[in-house]
C-alpha positions in Angstrom: -1.6 152.1 -138.9 -1.2 149.6 -136.0 -0.2 150.9 -132.6 2.5 149.0 -130.9 1.1 146.5 -128.4 1.1 147.5 -124.7 1.8 143.8 -124.1 5.3 143.7 -125.7 7.1 140.9 -123.8 4.1 140.6 -121.5 1.1 138.1 -121.3 -2.4 138.2 -120.0 -3.7 134.8 -118.9 -7.5 134.6 -118.8 -8.7 131.7 -116.8 -12.0 129.8 -117.1 -13.8 128.0 -114.3 -12.9 124.4 -113.4 -14.7 122.0 -115.7 -18.4 121.6 -114.7 -18.3 124.2 -111.9 -20.4 126.8 -113.7 -23.2 124.2 -114.2 -23.0 123.2 -110.5 -23.2 126.8 -109.4 -26.2 127.4 -111.6 -27.9 124.2 -110.2 -27.2 125.4 -106.7 -29.0 128.7 -107.3 -31.9 126.9 -109.0 -32.3 124.4 -106.1 -32.1 127.2 -103.5 -34.8 129.2 -105.3 -37.0 126.1 -105.3 -36.6 125.7 -101.6 -34.6 122.5 -102.0 -31.8 122.1 -99.4 -29.9 120.0 -101.9 -28.2 123.2 -102.9 -25.9 122.8 -99.9 -24.6 119.5 -101.3 -23.8 121.4 -104.6 -21.9 124.0 -102.7 -20.0 121.4 -100.8 -18.9 119.9 -104.1 -17.7 123.3 -105.3 -15.7 123.9 -102.1 -14.2 120.4 -102.1 -13.1 120.7 -105.8 -11.3 124.0 -105.2 -9.7 123.0 -101.9 -8.4 119.8 -103.5 -7.1 121.8 -106.5 -5.2 124.0 -104.1 -3.7 121.0 -102.4 -2.6 119.4 -105.6 -1.0 122.6 -107.1 0.4 124.5 -104.1 3.2 123.2 -101.9 2.0 122.3 -98.4 4.0 125.1 -96.7 2.4 127.7 -99.0 -1.2 126.6 -98.9 -2.5 128.4 -95.9 -3.2 131.8 -97.5 -4.9 130.5 -100.7 -6.9 127.9 -98.8 -8.2 130.8 -96.6 -9.1 132.8 -99.7 -10.9 129.9 -101.2 -12.8 129.2 -98.0 -13.8 132.9 -97.8 -15.2 132.9 -101.3 -17.1 129.7 -100.7 -18.6 131.2 -97.6 -19.8 134.2 -99.7 -21.5 131.8 -102.2 -23.2 130.0 -99.3 -24.5 133.3 -97.9 -25.9 134.3 -101.3 -27.6 130.9 -101.8 -29.0 131.0 -98.3 -30.6 134.3 -99.1 -32.0 132.8 -102.4 -33.4 129.9 -100.4 -35.1 132.2 -97.9 -36.6 134.4 -100.7 -37.4 131.5 -103.0 -36.1 133.7 -105.8 -32.9 133.8 -107.9 -33.0 136.9 -110.2 -30.7 137.1 -113.2 -28.5 139.6 -111.3 -28.1 137.1 -108.4 -27.5 134.3 -110.8 -24.6 136.2 -112.4 -23.2 136.9 -108.9 -23.3 133.2 -108.0 -21.7 131.9 -111.2 -19.0 134.5 -111.2 -17.3 132.6 -108.4 -16.2 129.8 -110.7 -13.8 132.0 -112.6 -12.8 134.0 -109.5 -11.8 130.9 -107.6 -9.9 129.2 -110.5 -7.9 132.3 -111.4 -7.0 133.0 -107.8 -5.6 129.5 -107.5 -3.7 129.7 -110.8 -2.2 133.1 -109.7 -1.1 131.5 -106.4 0.4 128.5 -108.3 2.5 130.8 -110.4 3.6 132.8 -107.3 4.6 129.7 -105.3 6.6 128.3 -108.3 8.6 131.5 -108.6 6.7 133.2 -111.5 5.8 136.7 -110.5 2.4 137.8 -111.6 -0.4 140.3 -110.9 -3.9 139.0 -110.3 -6.4 141.5 -111.8 -10.1 141.2 -111.4 -11.7 141.6 -114.9 -14.6 143.5 -113.4 -12.2 146.4 -112.8 -11.6 146.7 -116.6 -14.5 145.3 -118.5 -17.7 147.4 -118.4 -21.0 146.2 -119.6 -24.7 147.2 -119.5 -27.0 145.6 -117.0 -28.3 142.8 -119.2 -27.5 140.0 -116.7 -26.6 136.6 -118.2 -25.4 138.0 -121.5 -24.3 141.6 -120.9 -23.2 143.9 -123.8 -19.7 145.4 -123.5 -19.2 149.1 -123.5 -16.1 149.0 -125.7 -15.1 152.7 -125.5 -15.1 152.7 -121.7 -13.6 149.2 -121.5 -10.8 150.0 -123.9 -10.0 153.2 -122.0 -9.8 151.3 -118.7 -7.7 148.6 -120.1 -5.3 151.1 -121.7 -5.0 153.1 -118.6 -4.3 150.1 -116.5 -1.8 148.3 -118.7 0.0 151.5 -119.5 1.0 151.9 -115.8 1.0 148.3 -114.5 4.4 146.7 -114.3 4.4 142.9 -114.7 5.3 140.3 -117.3 2.3 138.2 -116.5 -1.3 139.1 -115.5 -3.8 136.5 -114.4 -7.5 137.4 -114.8 -10.8 135.6 -114.5 -12.8 135.2 -117.7 -16.5 135.4 -118.2 -17.2 138.1 -115.7 -17.5 141.9 -116.0 -19.4 144.7 -114.2 -22.0 147.3 -115.1 -21.4 151.1 -114.5 -22.6 150.7 -110.9 -20.0 148.0 -110.3 -22.5 145.2 -110.2 -21.3 141.8 -111.4 -22.4 140.8 -114.9 -21.4 137.8 -117.1 -20.7 137.7 -120.9 -22.6 134.6 -121.8 -21.5 130.9 -121.9 -18.2 130.9 -123.6 -17.4 134.2 -122.1 -13.8 133.4 -121.1 -12.8 133.3 -124.7 -14.6 136.6 -125.2 -12.9 138.2 -122.2 -9.5 137.4 -123.8 -10.6 138.8 -127.1 -11.8 142.0 -125.6 -8.6 142.6 -123.8 -6.4 141.5 -126.7 -8.2 144.1 -128.9 -7.9 146.8 -126.3 -4.1 146.5 -126.0 -3.3 145.4 -129.6 -1.9 142.1 -128.6 0.3 140.1 -131.0 -1.9 137.1 -130.7 -4.9 135.6 -128.9 -4.4 132.0 -127.9 -7.4 129.9 -126.9 -6.3 126.6 -125.2 -9.1 124.1 -125.4 -9.5 120.3 -125.5 -9.3 119.8 -129.3 -6.5 120.6 -131.7 -8.1 123.4 -133.7 -11.2 124.3 -135.6 -13.0 121.4 -137.4 -15.9 121.4 -139.8 -18.2 120.5 -136.9 -17.9 118.8 -133.5 -16.9 115.2 -134.3 -18.9 112.4 -132.9 -17.3 110.4 -130.0 -14.5 108.2 -131.3 -14.4 109.9 -134.7 -11.2 111.8 -135.6 -11.3 114.7 -138.0 -8.3 116.8 -139.1 -8.4 120.4 -137.9 -8.1 123.3 -140.4 -4.5 124.6 -140.2 -5.6 128.1 -141.2 -9.0 129.8 -141.7 -10.3 133.3 -142.1 -12.2 135.2 -139.4 -15.4 134.9 -141.5 -15.0 131.2 -141.9 -14.4 130.8 -138.1 -17.6 132.8 -137.4 -19.6 130.7 -139.8 -18.2 127.4 -138.4 -19.0 128.6 -134.8 -22.6 129.4 -135.8 -23.1 126.1 -137.6 -22.0 123.6 -135.1 -18.3 124.0 -134.3 -18.3 124.8 -130.6 -14.6 125.4 -130.1 -15.0 129.1 -130.2 -17.7 131.4 -128.8 -19.0 133.5 -131.8 -18.6 137.0 -130.3 -15.0 136.2 -129.6 -14.0 136.9 -133.3 -15.4 140.4 -133.6 -13.0 142.4 -131.4 -9.8 140.7 -132.7 -11.0 140.8 -136.3 -11.4 144.6 -136.1 -7.7 144.8 -135.1 -6.4 141.9 -137.4 -5.1 140.0 -134.4 -4.4 136.3 -135.2 -6.3 133.8 -133.0 -4.7 130.4 -132.3 -6.8 127.4 -131.3 -4.6 125.0 -129.4 -5.0 121.8 -127.4 -4.1 121.9 -123.8 -3.7 118.1 -123.7 -1.6 118.0 -127.0 0.4 121.2 -127.0 2.6 120.0 -129.8 -0.3 119.7 -132.2 -0.2 122.6 -134.8 -3.7 123.8 -134.0 -5.6 126.3 -136.2 -4.8 130.0 -136.8 -7.6 132.4 -137.6 -6.4 135.6 -139.3 -6.0 138.0 -142.2 -2.7 138.0 -144.0 -1.4 140.9 -141.9 1.2 140.4 -139.2 1.4 142.1 -135.7 4.3 142.7 -133.4 3.8 142.9 -129.7 2.7 140.8 -126.7 0.3 138.0 -126.3 -2.9 137.1 -124.5 -4.4 133.7 -123.9 -7.4 131.9 -122.3 -6.6 129.0 -120.1 -9.0 126.2 -119.0 -8.0 124.9 -115.6 -9.2 121.4 -116.1 -11.4 120.0 -118.8 -13.0 122.6 -121.1 -15.6 124.6 -119.3 -18.6 126.2 -121.1 -17.8 129.5 -119.4 
């Protein structure tokens, strides 16, 4: 028996980092650990990209607060990298902390964009709900505890739209962890399964699942509909549209997964599912610019 979704008429939007930001943050940490002051240039790039994104998305008269928040987060990254530079060491725990800012910044900006355009929403830090072990870099989710936290939160929260950062979680001590590259999709799947969402939508830069990633300039037709097993096999054998662990939580609940193209929203995309049908709310993962690996 399927429990009615807690998301009926509600949506969770899981946001990935701006395209390329995760790699820039990783590079900044590596350069700082190597005693190379070029890490400061990387951080300037990160700050500039996000400030420019705010200026392009938020009306001028509403920019002050979110610009201040972005600047504060960028100062935090700089402080961490300065410490790494002085110690000549960037542990996996510190690396997770550094890269977490990509999703935190982008999701904050998207939430502010909705707010200034008249769409009420609640920004919720994923680290408050998704609990993992302390295997930094590719942490394993504690599903019983995560599901309880998600159920407790969404049972009482009152909003039609929630905006959350993907990729990041926290261990039982509240220390930041990450779910592995591709973890924003996984974040959405974890939450979708926890609340029995109607669907999981993954918005990417291709119009569905293909046999393999096509070479540049070559057009292949996407599969209109495939099974969970086929999707996992394709993801393991070259199709990089979906992060393999993403399938497991939603497959257990029979929640359909739609792969859609951000830049061609009218394209039909691919649906991954059993034959069963759900009734409830929805959850989606949203890349802020071009597709990010996180």
